[in-house]
PDB file of N, H, CA, C and O in Angstrom:
ATOM      1  N   UNK A   1       0.814  -1.191   0.000  1.00  0.00           N
ATOM      2  CA  UNK A   1       0.000   0.000   0.000  1.00  0.00           C
ATOM      3  C   UNK A   1       0.863   1.263   0.000  1.00  0.00           C
ATOM      4  O   UNK A   1       0.603   2.202  -0.751  1.00  0.00           O
ATOM      5  N   UNK A   2       1.885   1.274   0.843  1.00  0.00           N
ATOM      6  H   UNK A   2       2.096   0.511   1.453  1.00  0.00           H
ATOM      7  CA  UNK A   2       2.762   2.446   0.916  1.00  0.00           C
ATOM      8  C   UNK A   2       3.511   2.643  -0.387  1.00  0.00           C
ATOM      9  O   UNK A   2       3.742   3.776  -0.808  1.00  0.00           O
ATOM     10  N   UNK A   3       3.894   1.539  -1.033  1.00  0.00           N
ATOM     11  H   UNK A   3       3.706   0.619  -0.691  1.00  0.00           H
ATOM     12  CA  UNK A   3       4.620   1.644  -2.304  1.00  0.00           C
ATOM     13  C   UNK A   3       3.725   2.247  -3.386  1.00  0.00           C
ATOM     14  O   UNK A   3       4.181   3.054  -4.197  1.00  0.00           O
ATOM     15  N   UNK A   4       2.467   1.858  -3.395  1.00  0.00           N
ATOM     16  H   UNK A   4       2.097   1.202  -2.737  1.00  0.00           H
ATOM     17  CA  UNK A   4       1.531   2.404  -4.377  1.00  0.00           C
ATOM     18  C   UNK A   4       1.317   3.902  -4.126  1.00  0.00           C
ATOM     19  O   UNK A   4       1.253   4.690  -5.070  1.00  0.00           O
ATOM     20  N   UNK A   5       1.209   4.283  -2.872  1.00  0.00           N
ATOM     21  H   UNK A   5       1.261   3.643  -2.105  1.00  0.00           H
ATOM     22  CA  UNK A   5       1.047   5.692  -2.526  1.00  0.00           C
ATOM     23  C   UNK A   5       2.271   6.493  -2.950  1.00  0.00           C
ATOM     24  O   UNK A   5       2.144   7.621  -3.425  1.00  0.00           O
ATOM     25  N   UNK A   6       3.460   5.911  -2.779  1.00  0.00           N
ATOM     26  H   UNK A   6       3.563   4.994  -2.393  1.00  0.00           H
ATOM     27  CA  UNK A   6       4.698   6.589  -3.171  1.00  0.00           C
ATOM     28  C   UNK A   6       4.725   6.803  -4.677  1.00  0.00           C
ATOM     29  O   UNK A   6       5.140   7.864  -5.142  1.00  0.00           O
ATOM     30  N   UNK A   7       4.287   5.808  -5.447  1.00  0.00           N
ATOM     31  H   UNK A   7       3.950   4.946  -5.069  1.00  0.00           H
ATOM     32  CA  UNK A   7       4.258   5.954  -6.901  1.00  0.00           C
ATOM     33  C   UNK A   7       3.304   7.066  -7.322  1.00  0.00           C
ATOM     34  O   UNK A   7       3.602   7.821  -8.248  1.00  0.00           O
ATOM     35  N   UNK A   8       2.171   7.170  -6.656  1.00  0.00           N
ATOM     36  H   UNK A   8       1.929   6.557  -5.904  1.00  0.00           H
ATOM     37  CA  UNK A   8       1.220   8.245  -6.955  1.00  0.00           C
ATOM     38  C   UNK A   8       1.834   9.598  -6.612  1.00  0.00           C
ATOM     39  O   UNK A   8       1.716  10.549  -7.384  1.00  0.00           O
ATOM     40  N   UNK A   9       2.487   9.683  -5.460  1.00  0.00           N
ATOM     41  H   UNK A   9       2.584   8.910  -4.833  1.00  0.00           H
ATOM     42  CA  UNK A   9       3.108  10.948  -5.053  1.00  0.00           C
ATOM     43  C   UNK A   9       4.198  11.358  -6.036  1.00  0.00           C
ATOM     44  O   UNK A   9       4.311  12.534  -6.385  1.00  0.00           O
ATOM     45  N   UNK A  10       4.991  10.404  -6.478  1.00  0.00           N
ATOM     46  H   UNK A  10       4.899   9.450  -6.195  1.00  0.00           H
ATOM     47  CA  UNK A  10       6.040  10.724  -7.454  1.00  0.00           C
ATOM     48  C   UNK A  10       5.435  11.186  -8.773  1.00  0.00           C
ATOM     49  O   UNK A  10       5.953  12.110  -9.399  1.00  0.00           O
ATOM     50  N   UNK A  11       4.352  10.557  -9.198  1.00  0.00           N
ATOM     51  H   UNK A  11       3.931   9.806  -8.688  1.00  0.00           H
ATOM     52  CA  UNK A  11       3.683  10.949 -10.440  1.00  0.00           C
ATOM     53  C   UNK A  11       3.120  12.356 -10.366  1.00  0.00           C
ATOM     54  O   UNK A  11       3.250  13.137 -11.309  1.00  0.00           O
ATOM     55  N   UNK A  12       2.500  12.674  -9.251  1.00  0.00           N
ATOM     56  H   UNK A  12       2.394  12.040  -8.485  1.00  0.00           H
ATOM     57  CA  UNK A  12       1.950  14.018  -9.061  1.00  0.00           C
ATOM     58  C   UNK A  12       3.076  15.053  -9.050  1.00  0.00           C
ATOM     59  O   UNK A  12       2.966  16.107  -9.677  1.00  0.00           O
ATOM     60  N   UNK A  13       4.145  14.748  -8.343  1.00  0.00           N
ATOM     61  H   UNK A  13       4.234  13.891  -7.834  1.00  0.00           H
ATOM     62  CA  UNK A  13       5.283  15.670  -8.289  1.00  0.00           C
ATOM     63  C   UNK A  13       5.901  15.898  -9.652  1.00  0.00           C
ATOM     64  O   UNK A  13       6.227  17.029 -10.013  1.00  0.00           O
ATOM     65  N   UNK A  14       6.061  14.826 -10.408  1.00  0.00           N
ATOM     66  H   UNK A  14       5.796  13.908 -10.115  1.00  0.00           H
ATOM     67  CA  UNK A  14       6.633  14.949 -11.746  1.00  0.00           C
ATOM     68  C   UNK A  14       5.729  15.782 -12.650  1.00  0.00           C
ATOM     69  O   UNK A  14       6.209  16.588 -13.447  1.00  0.00           O
ATOM     70  N   UNK A  15       4.424  15.583 -12.522  1.00  0.00           N
ATOM     71  H   UNK A  15       4.033  14.929 -11.875  1.00  0.00           H
ATOM     72  CA  UNK A  15       3.479  16.379 -13.304  1.00  0.00           C
ATOM     73  C   UNK A  15       3.545  17.856 -12.959  1.00  0.00           C
ATOM     74  O   UNK A  15       3.497  18.712 -13.843  1.00  0.00           O
ATOM     75  N   UNK A  16       3.654  18.151 -11.676  1.00  0.00           N
ATOM     76  H   UNK A  16       3.693  17.456 -10.958  1.00  0.00           H
ATOM     77  CA  UNK A  16       3.765  19.554 -11.247  1.00  0.00           C
ATOM     78  C   UNK A  16       5.063  20.184 -11.737  1.00  0.00           C
ATOM     79  O   UNK A  16       5.071  21.335 -12.174  1.00  0.00           O
ATOM     80  N   UNK A  17       6.143  19.445 -11.667  1.00  0.00           N
ATOM     81  H   UNK A  17       6.136  18.510 -11.313  1.00  0.00           H
ATOM     82  CA  UNK A  17       7.421  19.974 -12.148  1.00  0.00           C
ATOM     83  C   UNK A  17       7.368  20.254 -13.648  1.00  0.00           C
ATOM     84  O   UNK A  17       7.847  21.288 -14.113  1.00  0.00           O
ATOM     85  N   UNK A  18       6.790  19.336 -14.389  1.00  0.00           N
ATOM     86  H   UNK A  18       6.401  18.495 -14.011  1.00  0.00           H
ATOM     87  CA  UNK A  18       6.678  19.523 -15.835  1.00  0.00           C
ATOM     88  C   UNK A  18       5.807  20.734 -16.154  1.00  0.00           C
ATOM     89  O   UNK A  18       6.148  21.538 -17.022  1.00  0.00           O
ATOM     90  N   UNK A  19       4.695  20.860 -15.459  1.00  0.00           N
ATOM     91  H   UNK A  19       4.418  20.206 -14.754  1.00  0.00           H
ATOM     92  CA  UNK A  19       3.807  21.998 -15.682  1.00  0.00           C
ATOM     93  C   UNK A  19       4.469  23.330 -15.375  1.00  0.00           C
ATOM     94  O   UNK A  19       4.292  24.307 -16.104  1.00  0.00           O
ATOM     95  N   UNK A  20       5.230  23.361 -14.295  1.00  0.00           N
ATOM     96  H   UNK A  20       5.374  22.568 -13.703  1.00  0.00           H
ATOM     97  CA  UNK A  20       5.920  24.603 -13.934  1.00  0.00           C
ATOM     98  C   UNK A  20       6.967  24.967 -14.977  1.00  0.00           C
ATOM     99  O   UNK A  20       7.121  26.138 -15.324  1.00  0.00           O
ATOM    100  N   UNK A  21       7.682  23.972 -15.476  1.00  0.00           N
ATOM    101  H   UNK A  21       7.557  23.020 -15.195  1.00  0.00           H
ATOM    102  CA  UNK A  21       8.703  24.234 -16.497  1.00  0.00           C
ATOM    103  C   UNK A  21       8.066  24.739 -17.787  1.00  0.00           C
ATOM    104  O   UNK A  21       8.565  25.685 -18.397  1.00  0.00           O
ATOM    105  N   UNK A  22       6.980  24.121 -18.200  1.00  0.00           N
ATOM    106  H   UNK A  22       6.575  23.353 -17.705  1.00  0.00           H
ATOM    107  CA  UNK A  22       6.284  24.546 -19.421  1.00  0.00           C
ATOM    108  C   UNK A  22       5.727  25.959 -19.250  1.00  0.00           C
ATOM    109  O   UNK A  22       5.790  26.771 -20.174  1.00  0.00           O
ATOM    110  N   UNK A  23       5.185  26.249 -18.078  1.00  0.00           N
ATOM    111  H   UNK A  23       5.134  25.590 -17.327  1.00  0.00           H
ATOM    112  CA  UNK A  23       4.654  27.586 -17.830  1.00  0.00           C
ATOM    113  C   UNK A  23       5.760  28.632 -17.886  1.00  0.00           C
ATOM    114  O   UNK A  23       5.565  29.716 -18.435  1.00  0.00           O
ATOM    115  N   UNK A  24       6.908  28.316 -17.326  1.00  0.00           N
ATOM    116  H   UNK A  24       7.067  27.435 -16.879  1.00  0.00           H
ATOM    117  CA  UNK A  24       8.025  29.273 -17.336  1.00  0.00           C
ATOM    118  C   UNK A  24       8.500  29.528 -18.763  1.00  0.00           C
ATOM    119  O   UNK A  24       8.740  30.674 -19.144  1.00  0.00           O
ATOM    120  N   UNK A  25       8.632  28.484 -19.537  1.00  0.00           N
ATOM    121  H   UNK A  25       8.437  27.554 -19.228  1.00  0.00           H
ATOM    122  CA  UNK A  25       9.084  28.636 -20.926  1.00  0.00           C
ATOM    123  C   UNK A  25       8.049  29.399 -21.744  1.00  0.00           C
ATOM    124  O   UNK A  25       8.401  30.281 -22.527  1.00  0.00           O
ATOM    125  N   UNK A  26       6.772  29.062 -21.565  1.00  0.00           N
ATOM    126  H   UNK A  26       6.486  28.346 -20.929  1.00  0.00           H
ATOM    127  CA  UNK A  26       5.710  29.744 -22.303  1.00  0.00           C
ATOM    128  C   UNK A  26       5.627  31.210 -21.961  1.00  0.00           C
ATOM    129  O   UNK A  26       5.428  32.049 -22.840  1.00  0.00           O
ATOM    130  N   UNK A  27       5.775  31.519 -20.707  1.00  0.00           N
ATOM    131  H   UNK A  27       5.936  30.837 -19.994  1.00  0.00           H
ATOM    132  CA  UNK A  27       5.715  32.919 -20.281  1.00  0.00           C
ATOM    133  C   UNK A  27       6.883  33.701 -20.856  1.00  0.00           C
ATOM    134  O   UNK A  27       6.723  34.834 -21.310  1.00  0.00           O
ATOM    135  N   UNK A  28       8.046  33.092 -20.832  1.00  0.00           N
ATOM    136  H   UNK A  28       8.175  32.171 -20.463  1.00  0.00           H
ATOM    137  CA  UNK A  28       9.225  33.774 -21.372  1.00  0.00           C
ATOM    138  C   UNK A  28       9.066  34.016 -22.872  1.00  0.00           C
ATOM    139  O   UNK A  28       9.448  35.071 -23.378  1.00  0.00           O
ATOM    140  N   UNK A  29       8.511  33.054 -23.570  1.00  0.00           N
ATOM    141  H   UNK A  29       8.200  32.196 -23.160  1.00  0.00           H
ATOM    142  CA  UNK A  29       8.340  33.193 -25.015  1.00  0.00           C
ATOM    143  C   UNK A  29       7.265  34.230 -25.350  1.00  0.00           C
ATOM    144  O   UNK A  29       7.400  34.959 -26.333  1.00  0.00           O
ATOM    145  N   UNK A  30       6.211  34.304 -24.554  1.00  0.00           N
ATOM    146  H   UNK A  30       6.101  33.713 -23.755  1.00  0.00           H
ATOM    147  CA  UNK A  30       5.098  35.202 -24.852  1.00  0.00           C
ATOM    148  C   UNK A  30       5.361  36.638 -24.383  1.00  0.00           C
ATOM    149  O   UNK A  30       4.814  37.586 -24.946  1.00  0.00           O
ATOM    150  N   UNK A  31       6.172  36.790 -23.387  1.00  0.00           N
ATOM    151  H   UNK A  31       6.617  36.019 -22.930  1.00  0.00           H
ATOM    152  CA  UNK A  31       6.381  38.106 -22.802  1.00  0.00           C
ATOM    153  C   UNK A  31       7.418  38.892 -23.592  1.00  0.00           C
ATOM    154  O   UNK A  31       8.443  38.352 -24.009  1.00  0.00           O
ATOM    155  N   UNK A  32       7.134  40.171 -23.789  1.00  0.00           N
ATOM    156  H   UNK A  32       6.301  40.610 -23.451  1.00  0.00           H
ATOM    157  CA  UNK A  32       8.087  41.023 -24.478  1.00  0.00           C
ATOM    158  C   UNK A  32       9.098  41.636 -23.527  1.00  0.00           C
ATOM    159  O   UNK A  32      10.172  42.062 -23.951  1.00  0.00           O
ATOM    160  N   UNK A  33       8.771  41.683 -22.270  1.00  0.00           N
ATOM    161  H   UNK A  33       7.898  41.337 -21.925  1.00  0.00           H
ATOM    162  CA  UNK A  33       9.633  42.326 -21.283  1.00  0.00           C
ATOM    163  C   UNK A  33      10.571  41.305 -20.651  1.00  0.00           C
ATOM    164  O   UNK A  33      10.134  40.259 -20.170  1.00  0.00           O
ATOM    165  N   UNK A  34      11.841  41.612 -20.656  1.00  0.00           N
ATOM    166  H   UNK A  34      12.196  42.461 -21.047  1.00  0.00           H
ATOM    167  CA  UNK A  34      12.833  40.705 -20.053  1.00  0.00           C
ATOM    168  C   UNK A  34      12.630  40.618 -18.545  1.00  0.00           C
ATOM    169  O   UNK A  34      12.827  39.558 -17.952  1.00  0.00           O
ATOM    170  N   UNK A  35      12.241  41.719 -17.927  1.00  0.00           N
ATOM    171  H   UNK A  35      12.081  42.581 -18.408  1.00  0.00           H
ATOM    172  CA  UNK A  35      12.068  41.742 -16.470  1.00  0.00           C
ATOM    173  C   UNK A  35      10.949  40.789 -16.037  1.00  0.00           C
ATOM    174  O   UNK A  35      11.102  40.052 -15.063  1.00  0.00           O
ATOM    175  N   UNK A  36       9.827  40.805 -16.759  1.00  0.00           N
ATOM    176  H   UNK A  36       9.702  41.404 -17.550  1.00  0.00           H
ATOM    177  CA  UNK A  36       8.722  39.907 -16.435  1.00  0.00           C
ATOM    178  C   UNK A  36       9.137  38.453 -16.619  1.00  0.00           C
ATOM    179  O   UNK A  36       8.819  37.597 -15.794  1.00  0.00           O
ATOM    180  N   UNK A  37       9.848  38.183 -17.706  1.00  0.00           N
ATOM    181  H   UNK A  37      10.107  38.879 -18.376  1.00  0.00           H
ATOM    182  CA  UNK A  37      10.288  36.816 -17.975  1.00  0.00           C
ATOM    183  C   UNK A  37      11.248  36.333 -16.893  1.00  0.00           C
ATOM    184  O   UNK A  37      11.157  35.187 -16.452  1.00  0.00           O
ATOM    185  N   UNK A  38      12.151  37.184 -16.468  1.00  0.00           N
ATOM    186  H   UNK A  38      12.224  38.115 -16.827  1.00  0.00           H
ATOM    187  CA  UNK A  38      13.106  36.807 -15.429  1.00  0.00           C
ATOM    188  C   UNK A  38      12.384  36.560 -14.105  1.00  0.00           C
ATOM    189  O   UNK A  38      12.729  35.634 -13.370  1.00  0.00           O
ATOM    190  N   UNK A  39      11.395  37.378 -13.806  1.00  0.00           N
ATOM    191  H   UNK A  39      11.115  38.129 -14.403  1.00  0.00           H
ATOM    192  CA  UNK A  39      10.629  37.213 -12.569  1.00  0.00           C
ATOM    193  C   UNK A  39       9.852  35.893 -12.586  1.00  0.00           C
ATOM    194  O   UNK A  39       9.830  35.175 -11.586  1.00  0.00           O
ATOM    195  N   UNK A  40       9.216  35.573 -13.715  1.00  0.00           N
ATOM    196  H   UNK A  40       9.234  36.157 -14.527  1.00  0.00           H
ATOM    197  CA  UNK A  40       8.473  34.317 -13.828  1.00  0.00           C
ATOM    198  C   UNK A  40       9.405  33.121 -13.741  1.00  0.00           C
ATOM    199  O   UNK A  40       9.066  32.109 -13.127  1.00  0.00           O
ATOM    200  N   UNK A  41      10.569  33.234 -14.349  1.00  0.00           N
ATOM    201  H   UNK A  41      10.844  34.056 -14.847  1.00  0.00           H
ATOM    202  CA  UNK A  41      11.528  32.138 -14.289  1.00  0.00           C
ATOM    203  C   UNK A  41      11.970  31.899 -12.844  1.00  0.00           C
ATOM    204  O   UNK A  41      12.105  30.756 -12.410  1.00  0.00           O
ATOM    205  N   UNK A  42      12.190  32.976 -12.115  1.00  0.00           N
ATOM    206  H   UNK A  42      12.080  33.906 -12.469  1.00  0.00           H
ATOM    207  CA  UNK A  42      12.588  32.871 -10.713  1.00  0.00           C
ATOM    208  C   UNK A  42      11.482  32.224  -9.895  1.00  0.00           C
ATOM    209  O   UNK A  42      11.753  31.357  -9.065  1.00  0.00           O
ATOM    210  N   UNK A  43      10.228  32.640 -10.122  1.00  0.00           N
ATOM    211  H   UNK A  43      10.008  33.345 -10.796  1.00  0.00           H
ATOM    212  CA  UNK A  43       9.097  32.062  -9.405  1.00  0.00           C
ATOM    213  C   UNK A  43       8.923  30.583  -9.755  1.00  0.00           C
ATOM    214  O   UNK A  43       8.639  29.768  -8.877  1.00  0.00           O
ATOM    215  N   UNK A  44       9.090  30.239 -11.019  1.00  0.00           N
ATOM    216  H   UNK A  44       9.321  30.901 -11.732  1.00  0.00           H
ATOM    217  CA  UNK A  44       8.965  28.840 -11.429  1.00  0.00           C
ATOM    218  C   UNK A  44      10.057  28.001 -10.782  1.00  0.00           C
ATOM    219  O   UNK A  44       9.809  26.871 -10.361  1.00  0.00           O
ATOM    220  N   UNK A  45      11.248  28.543 -10.702  1.00  0.00           N
ATOM    221  H   UNK A  45      11.449  29.461 -11.044  1.00  0.00           H
ATOM    222  CA  UNK A  45      12.349  27.830 -10.060  1.00  0.00           C
ATOM    223  C   UNK A  45      12.052  27.583  -8.590  1.00  0.00           C
ATOM    224  O   UNK A  45      12.321  26.498  -8.075  1.00  0.00           O
ATOM    225  N   UNK A  46      11.502  28.576  -7.918  1.00  0.00           N
ATOM    226  H   UNK A  46      11.283  29.457  -8.337  1.00  0.00           H
ATOM    227  CA  UNK A  46      11.131  28.415  -6.506  1.00  0.00           C
ATOM    228  C   UNK A  46      10.048  27.348  -6.352  1.00  0.00           C
ATOM    229  O   UNK A  46      10.098  26.531  -5.433  1.00  0.00           O
ATOM    230  N   UNK A  47       9.069  27.365  -7.260  1.00  0.00           N
ATOM    231  H   UNK A  47       9.028  28.029  -8.006  1.00  0.00           H
ATOM    232  CA  UNK A  47       7.980  26.380  -7.197  1.00  0.00           C
ATOM    233  C   UNK A  47       8.513  24.964  -7.403  1.00  0.00           C
ATOM    234  O   UNK A  47       8.093  24.034  -6.715  1.00  0.00           O
ATOM    235  N   UNK A  48       9.423  24.804  -8.336  1.00  0.00           N
ATOM    236  H   UNK A  48       9.765  25.560  -8.895  1.00  0.00           H
ATOM    237  CA  UNK A  48      10.008  23.488  -8.597  1.00  0.00           C
ATOM    238  C   UNK A  48      10.769  23.009  -7.366  1.00  0.00           C
ATOM    239  O   UNK A  48      10.673  21.840  -6.991  1.00  0.00           O
ATOM    240  N   UNK A  49      11.514  23.893  -6.747  1.00  0.00           N
ATOM    241  H   UNK A  49      11.592  24.842  -7.052  1.00  0.00           H
ATOM    242  CA  UNK A  49      12.270  23.532  -5.549  1.00  0.00           C
ATOM    243  C   UNK A  49      11.323  23.130  -4.417  1.00  0.00           C
ATOM    244  O   UNK A  49      11.575  22.154  -3.710  1.00  0.00           O
ATOM    245  N   UNK A  50      10.243  23.878  -4.247  1.00  0.00           N
ATOM    246  H   UNK A  50      10.039  24.671  -4.821  1.00  0.00           H
ATOM    247  CA  UNK A  50       9.269  23.594  -3.192  1.00  0.00           C
ATOM    248  C   UNK A  50       8.601  22.244  -3.413  1.00  0.00           C
ATOM    249  O   UNK A  50       8.439  21.468  -2.472  1.00  0.00           O
ATOM    250  N   UNK A  51       8.215  21.965  -4.643  1.00  0.00           N
ATOM    251  H   UNK A  51       8.346  22.596  -5.408  1.00  0.00           H
ATOM    252  CA  UNK A  51       7.575  20.680  -4.938  1.00  0.00           C
ATOM    253  C   UNK A  51       8.551  19.535  -4.706  1.00  0.00           C
ATOM    254  O   UNK A  51       8.161  18.486  -4.192  1.00  0.00           O
ATOM    255  N   UNK A  52       9.792  19.718  -5.070  1.00  0.00           N
ATOM    256  H   UNK A  52      10.109  20.570  -5.487  1.00  0.00           H
ATOM    257  CA  UNK A  52      10.794  18.689  -4.814  1.00  0.00           C
ATOM    258  C   UNK A  52      10.959  18.410  -3.331  1.00  0.00           C
ATOM    259  O   UNK A  52      11.090  17.257  -2.921  1.00  0.00           O
ATOM    260  N   UNK A  53      10.952  19.452  -2.538  1.00  0.00           N
ATOM    261  H   UNK A  53      10.845  20.389  -2.871  1.00  0.00           H
ATOM    262  CA  UNK A  53      11.037  19.292  -1.076  1.00  0.00           C
ATOM    263  C   UNK A  53       9.804  18.585  -0.533  1.00  0.00           C
ATOM    264  O   UNK A  53       9.904  17.734   0.351  1.00  0.00           O
ATOM    265  N   UNK A  54       8.644  18.941  -1.065  1.00  0.00           N
ATOM    266  H   UNK A  54       8.563  19.633  -1.783  1.00  0.00           H
ATOM    267  CA  UNK A  54       7.394  18.321  -0.625  1.00  0.00           C
ATOM    268  C   UNK A  54       7.398  16.828  -0.925  1.00  0.00           C
ATOM    269  O   UNK A  54       7.010  16.024  -0.078  1.00  0.00           O
ATOM    270  N   UNK A  55       7.826  16.456  -2.110  1.00  0.00           N
ATOM    271  H   UNK A  55       8.141  17.109  -2.799  1.00  0.00           H
ATOM    272  CA  UNK A  55       7.880  15.039  -2.477  1.00  0.00           C
ATOM    273  C   UNK A  55       8.858  14.302  -1.563  1.00  0.00           C
ATOM    274  O   UNK A  55       8.580  13.178  -1.143  1.00  0.00           O
ATOM    275  N   UNK A  56       9.986  14.911  -1.255  1.00  0.00           N
ATOM    276  H   UNK A  56      10.212  15.824  -1.596  1.00  0.00           H
ATOM    277  CA  UNK A  56      10.946  14.302  -0.339  1.00  0.00           C
ATOM    278  C   UNK A  56      10.366  14.090   1.039  1.00  0.00           C
ATOM    279  O   UNK A  56      10.607  13.059   1.666  1.00  0.00           O
ATOM    280  N   UNK A  57       9.591  15.072   1.523  1.00  0.00           N
ATOM    281  H   UNK A  57       9.396  15.910   1.013  1.00  0.00           H
ATOM    282  CA  UNK A  57       8.964  14.948   2.842  1.00  0.00           C
ATOM    283  C   UNK A  57       7.903  13.854   2.855  1.00  0.00           C
ATOM    284  O   UNK A  57       7.799  13.104   3.826  1.00  0.00           O
ATOM    285  N   UNK A  58       7.115  13.757   1.789  1.00  0.00           N
ATOM    286  H   UNK A  58       7.199  14.367   1.000  1.00  0.00           H
ATOM    287  CA  UNK A  58       6.108  12.707   1.707  1.00  0.00           C
ATOM    288  C   UNK A  58       6.778  11.335   1.688  1.00  0.00           C
ATOM    289  O   UNK A  58       6.306  10.397   2.330  1.00  0.00           O
ATOM    290  N   UNK A  59       7.863  11.230   0.959  1.00  0.00           N
ATOM    291  H   UNK A  59       8.245  11.992   0.437  1.00  0.00           H
ATOM    292  CA  UNK A  59       8.599   9.975   0.900  1.00  0.00           C
ATOM    293  C   UNK A  59       9.101   9.575   2.285  1.00  0.00           C
ATOM    294  O   UNK A  59       9.010   8.409   2.668  1.00  0.00           O
ATOM    295  N   UNK A  60       9.624  10.533   3.028  1.00  0.00           N
ATOM    296  H   UNK A  60       9.697  11.480   2.717  1.00  0.00           H
ATOM    297  CA  UNK A  60      10.114  10.243   4.385  1.00  0.00           C
ATOM    298  C   UNK A  60       8.979   9.816   5.310  1.00  0.00           C
ATOM    299  O   UNK A  60       9.163   8.930   6.146  1.00  0.00           O
ATOM    300  N   UNK A  61       7.805  10.435   5.170  1.00  0.00           N
ATOM    301  H   UNK A  61       7.655  11.154   4.492  1.00  0.00           H
ATOM    302  CA  UNK A  61       6.680  10.074   6.021  1.00  0.00           C
ATOM    303  C   UNK A  61       6.191   8.665   5.751  1.00  0.00           C
ATOM    304  O   UNK A  61       5.742   7.980   6.670  1.00  0.00           O
ATOM    305  N   UNK A  62       6.271   8.221   4.505  1.00  0.00           N
ATOM    306  H   UNK A  62       6.636   8.777   3.759  1.00  0.00           H
ATOM    307  CA  UNK A  62       5.755   6.910   4.142  1.00  0.00           C
ATOM    308  C   UNK A  62       6.706   5.776   4.489  1.00  0.00           C
ATOM    309  O   UNK A  62       6.321   4.610   4.399  1.00  0.00           O
ATOM    310  N   UNK A  63       7.921   6.077   4.878  1.00  0.00           N
ATOM    311  H   UNK A  63       8.234   7.024   4.952  1.00  0.00           H
ATOM    312  CA  UNK A  63       8.868   5.029   5.231  1.00  0.00           C
ATOM    313  C   UNK A  63       8.661   4.529   6.612  1.00  0.00           C
ATOM    314  O   UNK A  63       9.384   3.639   7.060  1.00  0.00           O
TER     315      UNK A  63
END
């Protein structure tokens, strides 16, 4: 049961990371302002880091 839950958590985390990366790239491509693109990239990077930490914490709890 715990292994199945871990696989679901990893899948959700991977999906969130992919979505954040696509959003950052799309925003940079659509935006004409370098400042806005840099700000979005920074926010996306923070979100990716946070999700990675969350997945690590969930993994530790399930052990």
